[in-house]
C-alpha positions in Angstrom: 126.1 97.0 24.8 122.3 96.4 25.7 122.6 92.9 24.2 125.9 92.4 26.4 124.3 93.6 29.6 121.1 91.6 29.1 123.1 88.2 28.6 125.2 88.9 31.8 122.1 89.6 34.1 120.4 86.4 32.6 122.9 84.4 34.4 122.6 86.2 37.8 121.1 84.3 40.8 117.8 85.3 42.3 116.3 85.4 45.7 117.1 82.3 47.7 113.8 82.5 50.1 111.8 85.6 48.4 109.7 87.5 51.2 106.2 87.9 49.9 105.9 90.9 52.5 108.6 92.7 50.6 107.3 91.9 47.4 110.4 90.3 46.2 110.5 89.6 42.5 113.1 89.6 40.0 113.7 92.3 37.6 113.8 90.3 34.2 117.0 90.9 32.5 115.3 92.2 29.3 113.3 95.0 31.1 116.3 95.7 33.2 118.5 96.1 30.2 115.8 98.2 28.5 115.8 100.6 31.2 119.4 100.8 31.7 120.1 101.2 27.7 117.5 104.2 28.0 119.4 105.9 31.1 122.7 105.2 29.2 121.4 107.0 26.2 120.4 109.8 28.3 123.5 110.2 30.0 122.4 109.2 33.3 124.9 106.5 33.9 127.8 108.6 34.2 128.0 109.0 37.6 127.0 107.5 40.9 123.6 105.3 40.7 122.0 104.3 43.8 120.0 101.1 43.4 117.3 101.7 45.6 115.8 98.4 47.3 118.3 96.6 45.1 117.4 93.2 46.0 119.9 90.8 44.3 121.1 93.6 42.6 119.7 93.3 38.9 119.4 97.0 38.2 122.6 98.4 40.2 124.8 95.4 38.5 123.4 96.4 34.9 124.3 100.0 35.9 127.8 98.7 36.9 128.1 97.0 33.5 127.7 100.4 31.9 130.5 101.7 34.0 128.4 103.4 36.6 129.7 103.7 40.4 126.5 101.9 42.0 125.4 102.0 45.6 122.9 99.2 46.4 120.4 99.4 49.6 118.1 96.9 50.7 116.6 96.0 53.9 117.0 92.2 53.5 120.6 91.2 54.7 120.4 88.0 52.6 119.5 89.3 49.4 122.4 91.8 49.7 124.5 88.6 49.8 123.5 87.4 46.7 123.8 90.7 45.2 127.4 90.8 46.2 127.9 87.3 44.7 126.3 88.5 41.5 128.5 91.3 41.0 131.5 89.1 41.4 130.2 86.8 38.8 130.0 89.4 36.2 133.4 91.2 37.3 132.0 94.5 38.7 132.5 94.0 42.3 134.9 96.8 42.4 132.4 99.4 41.0 129.6 98.3 43.8 128.8 98.7 47.0 126.0 96.9 48.8 124.5 98.4 51.9 121.9 97.4 54.6 119.6 100.0 55.1 115.8 101.0 55.1 114.7 103.4 52.0 113.3 105.5 54.7 116.4 106.4 56.5 119.2 106.5 53.7 123.0 106.3 54.3 123.5 108.5 51.3 122.6 112.1 50.6 123.4 112.7 47.1 123.8 110.5 44.0 123.4 111.2 40.2 120.9 108.6 39.5 118.2 106.5 41.2 117.0 103.0 39.8 114.5 101.2 41.2 111.9 98.5 40.8 109.7 99.2 44.0 107.0 97.0 45.5 103.8 97.7 43.8 102.0 97.4 47.1 99.9 94.3 46.3 101.1 93.1 50.1 101.2 96.3 51.5 99.1 99.3 50.2 101.6 102.3 49.4 104.6 100.4 49.5 106.1 102.0 46.9 105.5 105.5 48.8 108.8 105.7 50.6 110.6 104.7 47.4 109.3 107.7 45.7 110.0 110.1 48.5 114.0 108.8 48.9 114.4 109.0 45.4 115.0 112.6 45.6 118.4 112.2 46.6 119.2 112.0 42.8 119.1 114.5 40.0 117.2 111.7 38.0 115.4 108.6 39.0 113.9 105.6 36.9 111.2 103.6 38.6 108.9 100.9 37.7 105.1 100.7 38.4 101.8 99.1 37.4 100.5 100.3 34.1 98.2 103.2 34.6 100.1 104.8 37.5 101.3 107.8 35.9 98.8 110.0 37.4 99.4 108.8 40.9 103.1 109.4 40.5 102.8 112.7 38.9 100.4 113.8 41.8 102.6 112.4 44.5 105.8 114.0 43.4 106.3 117.9 44.7 106.3 120.4 42.0 110.0 120.5 41.6 109.9 117.0 40.2 108.9 116.1 36.5 108.3 113.1 34.7 110.1 113.6 31.5 109.7 110.1 29.8 107.4 107.2 30.2 107.4 103.8 28.4 105.3 100.7 28.8 106.4 97.1 28.7 105.5 93.8 30.1 106.9 92.0 33.3 106.7 88.2 33.6 106.2 87.1 37.2 107.2 83.5 38.0 105.3 81.5 40.8 107.2 82.4 44.0 104.9 82.1 46.7 102.0 79.7 47.7 99.6 81.9 46.8 100.3 82.0 43.3 97.7 80.2 41.4 99.4 80.4 37.8 103.2 79.1 37.3 103.8 82.5 35.4 102.1 86.0 34.9 102.4 88.7 32.6 101.5 92.1 33.9 101.8 95.5 32.1 104.3 97.8 33.8 105.5 101.4 33.1 108.9 103.0 33.8 109.1 106.7 34.5 112.2 109.1 34.0 111.7 111.7 36.8 114.1 114.7 37.1 114.1 116.4 40.6 114.6 120.2 40.5 117.3 121.8 42.7 117.0 125.0 44.8 119.7 127.4 43.8 
């Protein structure tokens, strides 16, 4: 299944006019399919998945390909338009909804799983923090960060949340903005699985 999902994600359209202030970079198909395969293996794609800061929909569409019901939320209307087209292109539009909203005021209160590749804070320091705060609408979240962020994420989460798994990989960023010096740059990233405790 992982290979099928990766091949489907490889054909999706990217940002038409990426916004540097939002750190709009594509999540590569290989990275997305690795995250989603791991989530599927843990049973975390069985219910409703929230793609937080969905952009053009790579993670959410991949989750839908695994059979999840997906809600994608992004502040960029143009990116959501691309996400809708992308979902239709791989025949998962019936399992996806795309909502224009800020992650700091989510239109949903409970989902089973969050998937997200939040901004790393390269342009706006702390840009990942609202995403981490909002992820607790789920029982479980998968989140992507710069390598070496484990201590920060653990200290940022409250005592009811626990990082249960972490794995490292690389992310290739292609030249998207005028301030980029290289045609592509490889960076080390880490993916964390977070479980949020619930009050009884």
